[in-house]
Structures are given as structure tokens and as C-alpha cells.
N, C-alpha and C positions, 0 to 999 in steps of 0.2 A: 345404314349403308345397304344399298341393293346392288346385286350383281346379276347381269344378264349373260348367260352362256348360250350363244346362238350358233346357227349353222352346224348343228349336231347331226351327223349322218345317221346314227342309230342311237336312240335313247331307251335303254332298258329300265322300265319303271318298277317292275314287279308289282304293279297295281292291276287288279283284274279288269278294271274298266278302261284303263289307259293302254295296257299292254306294252309293246315295243313300238316306239314312234320313229318315223324317218323325217328328215328335214325339220328337225325339232328345235325347241329352245326351252330353257328353264330359268326361272328367276329366283334368286336367293335373297331373302330379307332377314338380316341378322342371322340367327342360327337355324332358320327354318326355310323350307321350300314355300315360295309364295305363289308361284304360277308355273304351269307346265302345258305345253301345247305346240302348235305349228310355229315354225320360225317366222313365217310371214305375219302372224297375228300377235307376236310378242310385244309386250309393253316396254316402254323406256325404263332404264335403270341408271343408277349413278355410275356404274362401271359396266363395260361391255367386253366380253371375251369371245373371240372367234374360234370355234372348235375345228374349223377347217375340214368339215365333213367327217370328223372322226367320231368314235363311239364314246358314250357316257354311260356309266353304270353306277348303282349304289355302292358306297364304300363296303368293303368286305367286313363281315362280322365273325370274328374268330372266337368261338365259344368254348375253347378248350386249350389251355396252355399251362405250362409249368416253368415260369421264367424267373423265379426267385431262387437262385441256387449259387453255389460256389464250385470251383473246380472244373474239371474237364474229364471226359471219358473216351478220349481218342483211342487209347489202348484197347478198351473194350470193343469199340467199333471195329478196329483193325482186326482183332481176334475173331469177331463174328464174321467179318468178310472173308476170313481165312478158314471158315468152316465150323466155328464154335456156335452152338445154338443159343438163342436169346432166352433168358429167364429173368424174372423180376428182381433177382438178387442184386443186380448192379445198382439199384436204387440206394443201397446202403453206402456205396462208395461216395455218392453225391451227398448223402446225409453227413458223413464225416467232414467233407470239404465245406459244406454249408455252415455247419456249427462252428468251424474254425474261421469263417469269413467275418469281416467287420460289416456293420450296417452300411457303411459308405460303399464298400465293394459290392455288396448285394444290390444296392440301389443303382450303382453305376452300370452293373450288368443288365438290370431290368430296363433302364433307360435305353441302353444300346439296342436291345431286342425290340422294344416297342418302336424305336426309331426305324429299325429295319422293316418292321411290319408296315409302318405308315408309308414309307417310300414305295412299298409294293401294294399299296391300296387298302390296307386294313385300318379302318377308322374306329372300330369298337373291338375291344379284346377282353376276354376273361382271363384272370390269373389265379392260380391255385397256390396254396402252401403245400406242405408235404415232404419237404427236404430238411426239416428241423427235428420233428418228432420228440421234442421236449416242449413243455408249456411255454417257456421263454422264447424258444426258437420259432415255434409255430406262430406265436403272437407277433413277433417282430416281422416275420415274413409277410403276414397279412397287413400289418401296419404300413410296411414299405409299399406293398402292392396297392393298398387303398389310396395312397397319395397320387397314384397314376391312373387308376381306373375304378369306376364304381362297381365293376363286375368282379368280385373277389369270392373265392371259394375256400372254405376250411377243409383241408385234406389231411388232418392228423392221422387218419386211417389209410395211409398210403401203403405202408408195410408196418409190421410190428417193429418197434424200435429195438436196436440190437441189445440193449441192456435188459429188455423184457423177453428175450428169445425163449427162455424157459418158463415164462408165465404170461402167455398172450392174453389171458383173461384179465390180468391186472392192467395190461396196457389198454385194453378196451375200456376198463373202468376209468383210466386216466383220460382217454380220449373223450369219453362221454361225461366226464366230471370237470376237474380243474382245468384241463386244456380247453375244453369247450367254453368254460366260463371266461377264460382269458381271450379267446379268439372270436367269440360271437360278436363283440362290438365292431369288429373290423371286416366281417364277412356278410355276404348276402346269401350264400349257398353252403351246403354241407355235402361232401362227397366221400366215397369209400371205394377202394379197389377190391371188389368182390371177385376173388380169383384164387385158384389153387396157389399156395405159397404166400398169400396175403391174408384175406379175411373171408370166412365162410358166410353162408346165408344168414345164420343166426347172429353172428357178430356184426355183419353189415346192417341188419335190421336194427340192432341196438344203437349203432352209431347214427343212422339216419333218423330214427324216431327221436332220439335225444336232441339232435340238431333241429328237427322240425319243431319240437317243443319250445325251443329258444327262438323260433321265428325264422330259421334258415330253410330255404327251399332245397329239397334233396336233388341230387344228381348222382349217377352211379357209373363207375368204371365197370362195364359189364361185358362178359363173354368175349374177352380179348384172346385169351390163350386156349380156352376150352369152352365147350358148352357148360353152363352152370346156372345158378339161380339168379344172377344179376339182373337180367332183363325182366323176368317175372316180378322180381322185387321192386324194380323201378316203376313198373306199371302199377303194381298194387298200391304203392305209396304215393302215386301221383307225382313222381319225379319230373323235373323239367326236361331231363334228357337221360338216355342210356347211351353211354359213349364207348366206342370201339365196335361192338356188335359184329364181330368177325365170325364167330361160331354160333349159329342160330339154328334151333330146331324149328319145325313147322309151327309149333305152339308159340314159340318166341315171336316169330314173324307175325302171326295172327294177333298176338297181344299188342305188339307195336302198332299194327294197322288199326286195331280197335281203339287204341289210345292216341290216335294221330293228332287229336286236338289238344292233348295234354303232354305227352311224353315224346320227345323228338329222338330219333335214332341218329346220333352224331357219329359220323364215320371219319376215321383218321388215317388216310392212306400213307402219310409220311411214316407212320410206325411200321406198316407192313413193308414199305420200300426199304427202310433202314434195317429191318430185321430179317428180310428175305422170307417173310411169312406169307401165307395165303391172304389175298385181299378180301375184304367183306364184299358181299354180293349186293350192291346197291340196286341193281335191276330187280332182284327178288323183292326187296323192301318196297320200292316205288310201285311196282305192279300190284303189290298187295294192298297199297293205300297208305303206307306209313309216311310220316313226315320225316324228311332226311335233311341233315345239315352236314357240311364239310368243315373241318377245322384242321389246324396244323399239328396240334399236340406238341408244340415246340417245347422240347426238354433235352437235357444233355445226353440222355442215354439211348432212347429208342426212336426219337424223331427230331433230330436237331436241325429243323428247318423253320424259318419264320415266313415262308412264302406261300400265300394262298394260291397264287397263279400256278405254282408247281403242283399243289394238291389237286387243283382243278384238272390239270393235264393228266395226272396219274389216274384220277377218278374216271375220266373219259376213256383213257387207253385201257385200263385194267379192271374197272369195276362196273362196266356196263351202263354208265351214265351217258346221256347225250350232252353236248356242250351247253345247251340251254339249261338242262337240269342241274348240271354241275355249278354253273354260275349262280343260279337261283339258290342252290343249297349253301353256297359260300356267302350269301348275302341274306336273303329272307329266311332261309333255313336256320342260319346262326342266330338271327334275331329271335326266332321262335324258341330256339333252345335256351335263350336268355330271358324269354318272356318279355321281350321289348317290342312295342308296337310303333316306336318312333324311328327306328333304324331298319336298314335292309330293304327299303323301298324308296321311291321318289315320287311322291304325290303331295299335293298341297297340305301343309301342316306337318310333314315329316321333317325330321332333323336333316339339315343341309350337309350331309356326308356323301360325297360323290367323287368319282374317279373319271378322269379323261384319259382314254387309251390312245396310244399312237397306232391305231388300227381302225378300220372302218366298221368293225363288228366285234362284239364280245366273244364270238366264236374263235377269234384269233388267240384267245388265252389258252385254248387247247390245241389249236391248229399250229401255233408257233411256240412250242414248249421251250422254256429256258431263255426266251428273248425278253428283255426288260421293256414291256409295253406300256407301263404306267407313265403317262406324260405329266399329269398334274393331279393333285389331291386337294379337295376341300373338306375340312372337318369343322362342323358347327358353323358353316358359312364362311370360314376363313381359309384362304388358300395357304396350305402348310407345306406343300412340296411342288 
């Protein structure tokens, strides 16, 4: 089955040779892009879709989310908006609720959020564990996530489990031993929250190297609340991404720039929006030469949004990104953070994941914040929304 989408006003390909095309068309053949070019030169196809001079972009690639959880943290958010500062301690509230939830409830929740994302143009999503913090609960979280996405991350080292509060070293032993053994079959990545109140540099190194020894690619929650060792550790260990990157020294920025081909700086503006914290300086990273991704960080505590368009608008308004840079970061940047070469761009041979916007240009994603501009979504060549 082939599909021709023609009369595209603006086609953002994220391909260095193609660039952004006007009066364009694209042909999908099965789950891949088969042809891209001028509408006047487009070949015939089994199905024809008239884009009516609207914009087409690659599907968003959300490389950081925490969507296997139970419960709700409305009260915490309400208190924070009333002046209480954010700390990582609220994670333990979700841990208790997640442990008490059935598999069916957790999967229902995950399907709901993935569906929200899809309707807003996200066609690839990474999902972490991290709200179970027992061998059984972390493994079931990843088992549930793996049924819905291949991009799964073992985050047993989210915070120290409450029952190990007086012996964090024993918890690190659990995370790097029996818990890793149970979770590795369902995960592609290993992650750690390297931050004051969570895990220090030595503990984070132990978690990441143990995961890497089991074939899991490292990624790091780094420098969210304070400057710390997270970014440097991510670069040293060749992590796919250093995520948050809110508080960076000049040495951190240089390290990320030097490692631009290996370690992506993934920025999560939803977290700063929801916690009233300072935003990461995307301009500083981009000008230094770092590779930048945008993701939602969808989670019940610090960033309860599933909307990549919202994150794009915030990044443009408050983080120094241009509209072009923000959309590229939300597509190609996310793909690089997942080390995927088949998504995040639209060229021959790419996966046929794309979004038709109810707008003449992708710039409208930042220009018209809060407006539902996603008109149609194709995932793997099939129209799903």
C-alpha cells in the first residue's frame, strides 16, 4: 500500500540535503518513506491525500518520560504553586501508589498517556521505570512499558527506596544486582538520578557501569537541581543523553559540545514550568556546539504534560531557541538521544512517521501556543489520528 501526500505547503525533512521543501509531496510505501520532492514531480500511489498547502513535519520523538505509575500528585502541585519549593522527595509518594496499583491499572494509565502523545504528534516515545523500587515492581513496570514501545529505560536508581533510607549502599547493591538481573531483559537503557537527595557521583557510576556490563546504554538525569557530577559522568561513560542540564558550569557545556556526536543534552522545559524553576539555557548549549533534544519528561510530579508542542513553545519563549531549532530538537534531537537513525527525519528509507499540521508552517507550533494544530498523524506508514 502506497500513500501520496501532496500539495504540502512546507515539508520539514530534517535532512541536510533536502532541507525544508515548499510545494512538496511525500510517498509512503509500507512503513517507510519511498519518495520526497516537488509535488509536480510526484509519482502515483494507491492513495492520495491533499495537504491543502499545510505543513508536514517528522513525528515527534520524546526521549524522556516516566509514564508507568499509579496515583496522583495534585496536592503537591497545588502546594508548590502556593509557594512550597520543589524537591525530589515527592517521588516517594508515587512509589507507594505505584506499588499498590494492579498491572491492569498501570497499563491502562500508560496507554492513556501514549494515546495523548500520539494525538499531539509524538510517534516515538521512551518510557522509564523508577516508581516501583523493588525487584518485582521495577521489572513489571518495564515489562508493561516494553509491550508499548521498544524504547525502555531501567531507572531503579530514581531515588533510594524508602525501606533502604538508612542504608543507601545496600540499595545500590540491589539496583546493580538482583534488580538489574530482573529488569535487563525488558530494557534498552539504564538511567540514574545523579542529584543531591538521590545518588551521588560514585553511586551513579556504579549503577551505570553495572547496566552497561549487561548491555544497557547509559543515560543520566544530570544537573537538574544543582551543578553536580552528572553531565561529566554522562560524557565520560558515553551516555546517549544527559537529561535536564539546567545548572551547567562552563566545563559542563564544553564537555557536551565536545561529545555532541555521542551524548545529547536533553532539555525538559515542562519540569521548569511546573516547578517554577530556572529554565535551562538552550542558547548557550547550541552556540557551543552541543546536540540538543526536547522532551516532555511526562511524570505525575514535576512535569505532568504529554504535549511536545507545549514544550516547543516554552523552549522558544523561555530558553532562547528559535522555532526551527525547537522543532528539530523535538524530532531529530530526540532521535539522536535514542540513537535512532530511522526516525526524526523524512528522507527516503526513513520510517514513515509524520505529522500534518493545521498550519502553513512548523513555526506555528511556537507562534500559536496552546492551539491544537495536529491535523493528522502517520505512524509506520499508517494513519493513526
